[in-house]
N, C-alpha and C positions, 0 to 999 in steps of 0.2 A: 678529627680525616670523618666528619659527617659528609653523606654523599644526598644530603636535601639541600636544598638552595634558602638560602636565608629570604627577608622578603626583600631588600634591596636587588638581590639579584633577579626574585621575580619580579620586581616593579621593574629593571632594565629590559628585562629580557622580552616584555610585553607578550607574556602567554595569557594563555586564558582560558582555565582549569574547564572541566566541563563535568565533573560529577558534582551529584545532589550533598545538600547541606547535612556538616554532621550529626550524625544521630547520636542525639544524647550526649549531657556536660556527665567529669567523672564524679558532679556532687552540685549540688543547686545551689544556684551561681557564680558558677565558677565558667569561667571564656575560654574554651579548649583554645590553646595559642595559633591553631589551622583559624579560627570561627576568627580571632582577630583578624590572620594575615588577609580573611576574607573579605573584611570589611573595609583593610588600609587598600588592598588592591580593586575593592570594586568592580571584580568579575564574579561568576559561575563559582560554586564553592569550593573548597577541600573536602574531599570526602575522608573519614577514619573509617575504613571499613572492617570489621571483623570476616573471619575469612570464613566459608560457607552462609555469607548470610545474603540472601538478593538483596540488594540494595531498590529503592525504587528509580525507575529510571523516568528520568526527565523530558518532561517533552522539547521538542525540537522548536531550539530559536531563532528568532528572523536573523537570514548573513542575508549582506549584501554581496553584490562582486565584490569590493572592495577589502569586504571584510575576511572572501573566500582567499584571496589573494596573498594576505599578509603573513610573513610567517606566525608561525605561534609555539610553536617550542620553545625552551630557552637554547637561546645562543650564543655556542660555545665564542670564546675569544678571540681573534684574527690573530695568527702563525706567529711567533718570529722568526728572525735566519734563522735559530736554531733548529726551532721545529722546524720550518723548511728545509733543511739538510739532514733533519734527522730522519722525515719521508723518502728525500731524493734515496738516502740510503738504504731505504725496505725497511725501517725500524717504522713503530710506532710514534709518533710525536708525545711530546710531555703534557703535560695539562696538572689546572690545578685542581681541578674534580676528578672525581671519579664520575658520577656524571656527563661529565664535555670527551669526557674519552669513549665512554659508554655513546655516547647520541653521533660521535663522530664515524665510531666502525659499524653503526648502521645507518647511516650514508653511503655506505660503500656494500654494502650488501642486505637491506631492506628493497631497493627496487629490484634486483638481480632474485630475490626472494619473492617479489607476490610475479615477475616476467615464466620465471620455471615452469607455470600453473602453462605455459603456449609450449613444453616442450613434449613428445612423443612419449604416451602413458604413460603420465603425468597428468591426477586431478587436481589437486588442492595446489601443491607448489611445493619443493622441495623448501627445506629450513638451514638456513647460518647462525653460528656464534662461537664465541669464544669467550677470553677471559678478562677482567679489569685486575689489574695487579700495581701496586706501589713501592714504587721504587727512588731513592732519594729524595723521600719528597718530595717526587712526582707521582701522575699516574699514567699508566699505560694500557691500552686496549695490546691482544694478543691476535691476527693477519686472523678476517671472518671464514670459519672454515665449512663445505660442504655438506651437510648431512645426508636426509632421506627425506620421505612424503611423512611431513609428523612426527619428526623428531632429528634429534641434534643436542650427539654429549660431547656439552661445553667441556669439560673436562678433558677433554682429549689434547685440546688448547696447552695444556698443563707443559708440554713437553717444546712449549714457546716461549716460557716463559727464562728467562733468566737464573744461574742457580737463586744467586741471589736473594731471589725475587719469591721463590718457588713456595716460602712460607708466608706471603705478603700478598693472598690475594681476596679484592675488597669487594665482587662481586661478580658477573654474567652478565651477558648480552643476550640473544637470541631473538629470532625471525620471527613469523608462522604464515608463512606463505603466500598464496592470495584469495582473493573473495571466495572461491570456490572452497574453502575447508569449509569440513561442518561446522555451524555455530558463528561461523564469521570471521574466527580467528580476532577478535576486539579483544577477547579478556588472556586473561592468562588460564589454564586448561588446568582445574581442578581449585577455580575461585566458584563456581554453582555446581552445586554435586548433584553430579551423574548417575542415578540407579543403572542404569545397564552397565557401564565402567564399574562401579560398584561392585554388579553381580560378578564380574566374567574375574576384577582380579581377586574375588574371594573362593570363585573356583579354580583358578592359577594357585593359590595359597600365595598370593599377593603382597602388600600396601598398598595402600592409595597412589593411583596412576596419573600425574600433569604435574604442569610446575612448578605450583605449587606446595603437593606433601613433598614431590622428589626435590625444592630447593631447602626448602625445613629440615629434608633429614641431610643433606649437604651440609648446613650449617650447625646438624646437633654433631654432626661425625667426621666431617673432615676437617684435620690439623691442616692442614694445607690457607687456611682462610684466617686473616688477620687477626678479625675482629669479629664475631659473630652479630653480635651488636648495632653493628654499624650497614654488614655486608649485606647488599645491594641485588634486587636479581634486573635488566632493563627489556624491554621489549617493541620488539618494532610491528607495529600492524598491516593487513592490507589495505586499511583506510591512510596509514603512513602515521600511526598516532605512536609516540614514545611515550612510554609505558615504567613504573615501578613499580617490585614489592618490596619492601622488608620487613624478614619473618618476624625479628625480635619484636618490629610493635604493630602488628598483624593490619600491616597498609597500606591501600596499595593508590598510586595516585596517575593519574595519566592527563597529558594534554591535549587541547585538540588538535586536526591532521596536520602535517607538516608538508607542504611540497616537496625538500627537502628528503624527505623519504620513500618519496615517490620515484617513479618512471619520467625519465623525463617526457618533458611536454605534456603529461600527466594532472589533471586537475583535484583539486577537491572536491568530491562531493557534497553538496549541502548537507545531506545528510548524515556526513560524518559526524558533523554539528551536535548530532543528537546522541549520543549511544550515552 
């Protein structure tokens, strides 16, 4: 029930990982599996990131118009007749992998999240989110819920999950509004330490705030989670990135921007590939 991709799936998807190389191996001479994957795929590296450390940001790659038009996130398999029937009935289609369910959910809400910054009295954009759950050997997403600026409570979607699957939550997904969000919204919040946020949290006698610390807290305390070791948080960003965070591994992975996560007629900016 792993939510990460196999090497074959990565090769078939045509993705281009955009994070810098892995920061060290566990032992001298040991080849990390993600490094082996990098050599196999031949694209820019997958990176294993320790939370609270700033990576070296790679230089912007040279891109062509053809590269900008090409789909870059993993492509879910075509819907079967059964999936189309489920969708027509207003329920989530069934997927073989959690990431497929999360990506599909984000195609529905990330464009709306980006455009919400154009609403009156909205500055950064509204966040949307929900949960991913397992039922009968398949994976499903809850309908995207509209939150507020800078926040959405994904666990409010638990009421949408069938009773028999309410202890089989495998992940969550959410968006980050538009580019006007401070910091650009391209990372899971809490990834880079914010001294001001830390100071405010201390004043309020609260724990660390942000996607990463809150997800780690969920994994440690939520009884509804099926397997804390594989629980994965998924993110849709303002430039159309599809990112994931696996708390048990301190692993963050980000795909290149994908037009399917952007509003209609939007183009992926060339600078988006340099993140």
